[in-house]
N, C-alpha and C positions, 0 to 999 in steps of 0.2 A: 211624654205621656206616662202617667203613673200606672204601674202594673198592679193588679190585685195581689194581695198577700196570700200565698198558698197556705192552706191549713196543713197541720201535721197528719200524715197518713202512714200507717204501719208498713205498707209494702212499697212505698215510693223508691227506696234504694235499689230494688230489684230491676235488672236490665230489660226483661222481656215480659210481655203480657202473658205468654204461655206459661212461664214459670210462676207468675202470680196466681193464675187460675189453678195450676197444679197444687200449690200450697194451700189455697182456699179449699179445694176439694178434699185434700188429705186431712186438713184440720177438721173439716166438717165430719168426715167419716170417723176419724179418731175420737172426736168428742162424743159422737153418737154412740159408738161402741162402749167407750169408758162409762158414759153416763148411764147407759142401759144396764151394763154389768153391775155398777154400783147400786142402781135401783133394785135389781134382783137380789143383790147381796143383803140389802137391808129389809127385804121382805115386801117390796112393792109388787102390785099386780103387773104382769108383763105389759098389758096395754097402757097402764098409767106410766110405767117406766119408759115405754117407747115414746109416748107423747112428750114427756118432760125432756127426754134425750133429744128429740127433734127440735123442740123450742130452744134448748141450749145450743144446739148446733147452728140454728138460724141466727142466734145472737152472736156467736163467734164469727160466722160468715159476714154478718153485717159490720162488725168491727174491723175485720181484716180487709174486706173489700170496700171500705169506706173511701169514696172519692175516685175509684178506678174509672168510672164513666162520667163523672161530673164535668170534666173538660169538654166532652162531646155535647152535653146539654148546654154548657156555656157557649160553645161555638155555634150551636143552632140559634140561640138567642142573639148572639153578636151578628150572625148573618142576617137575621131579620132586621136588626137595627141598621146594618149597612144598606139594606134595600131601601130604608127610609132616608138615607143620606147621613147617618151618624156613624163616623169612622173612628170614634173614640173608644169603643169597646175593646177590651183585651181579655185573654183567657189565662187563668192561673195554671202554670206549667211547672210543676215541681217533680213529677215522676220522670224516670229515665227510660221508660218503655216506649212502645210504638205510639201510644196515645200522647205521651209527653212530647215526643218528636213532632207529632202532628200539631199539637197545641202551640209549640214554639214557631213552627212554620206558619201557622195561622196568624200569630202575632206579627211576624215579619211582613206577611202579606197585608195585614191591616195597616201597618205603619206606612208601607209603600202606597197603598190606596189613599191614605190620609194626606201624604205628601203630594201625590198627583192631584188630589182635589184642591189642595192649597195652591199649587202652581197654576191650575186652571182658573181659580178665582183671581189670582194676581194677574194672569194674562188677560182676562176679560177686563179687569180694571185698567190695566196699562193700555190696552188697545182702545178702550173707550176714551181715555185721555188723549192718546195720540190722534184719534180721529177728530176729536173736538178741536184740536189746535189748528189744522189747516182749514177746517170748515169755518171756524171763527175768523180766521184771517181773510178768507174769501168773502164772508158776509160783511166784514168791515170795509173792504175795498169796494164791493158792490154798492153798499149803502152810500159811500162817499161819491161814487160815480152817479148814482141816481139823484142824490141831493145836490149835485153840481159842485161839491167841495173840491173834487179832483177831476181832471180831464183824462180821457182814455188815451194817454200817451203810451208810447212803446214800453217804457219802464214799468208802468202800472200793469199793463197787459202781460208783460214778462213775469211779474210777481204772481199774478193770478194763474198763469200757466204753470209756474213752479209749484204752486199749492195743489193744483189739479194733478200734476205728476206725482206729487208726494202722496196724495190720496190713493192713486193707483198703486204706488209701491206698498202702502200699508195694506191694501186689500190683497196684494200678492203675498205679503207676509202672513196673512191669515191662512193662506193655503198651506203654509209650512207648519201648521199646528201639529201634524203627526210627527214631525221631527222633534218638536219640543217635548213630546211625551217620552221620547227615548233619553231625555236629559241632555241633549246636545243642541245648542243654539247655532244655527248656520250663520257663518260670517263670510262676507264677500270682501276679502282682503285684496286691495289694489292700490297702486300709487296714486295719490291725489294731492292737489295743492291745498294746504291748510287755510291759507288766506282766502281763497275762493269759497271754501266751505263755510268759513266764519262770516263772510260777506252775505252768503245766501241765508244763513241762519238769522243774521241781524235784519235782513230785508223782511223775512217772515215776521220778526218781532215788531218792526216799525209799524206795520199795518194794525197792530193791536195796542201798542203802547204809544199813544199820541203824546207829544211833548217830551219824550225821553230821548236823550242823545247818547248814542253809542259809538265809540271810536275803537278801531281795530288796529293793533300794532303787532306785526309778525316779524320776528327776527330769527334767523336770517331770512331774507325775502328773495326769491320764493322759497318756501319751506315745504318740501315734499315728504309725505308720510305714507307708509304702507299699512293700511288698516281698512276697516269697514266704514266708508265715508257716511253712509246713511245712518248707521248706529251712532256714530259720533255726533252727527247732526241732531239726532233725537236727544242726546244728552245735553248738548248746548241749548 
């Protein structure tokens, strides 16, 4: 994410907002006194000298205080954009005072929200794909049974049962969404037979890929692995 280029501000190097306000007030008073005294010295009316001194002090305050509160206005606009779903807004944070610290914290929060939104979108897309896979397999087998292409033998019914069980596991994984928000994907690591997992995955694929032959060779056999069997099944 490209950050906005912060403009040059005279008081940015100062560490605290209190010190900045003190310098601004001191400068305003000093400029007012000096400008008024100079006006009187050159023969101006006191009222005219006072007005000119005040205008000059306001100009000095405007120059010195330039940008002191602009990050707050930027944060208000960025917050409204986030409420509309736009997490790309960032705040220019060049000062070292409390407002600068707040602006940098705001930018970090915006980056985390943008990352969470990206993870949520990816999760929805992945879950949609994972749900379509067993549903398509079930639809293909049921269509074959209805059309009389296949008979309701125990192997076909076992394949359908496996797809239904897989749908149940996917629904259960949706309930773990709160764990994903913390950045940790729960893994159920257990010993399992890799050959049996591959056989189950190819059975799921055969119902959708008619005319495709898949052979499995696992060496050594049996080959036991300690991992999350369901996650590896999804990958295969």
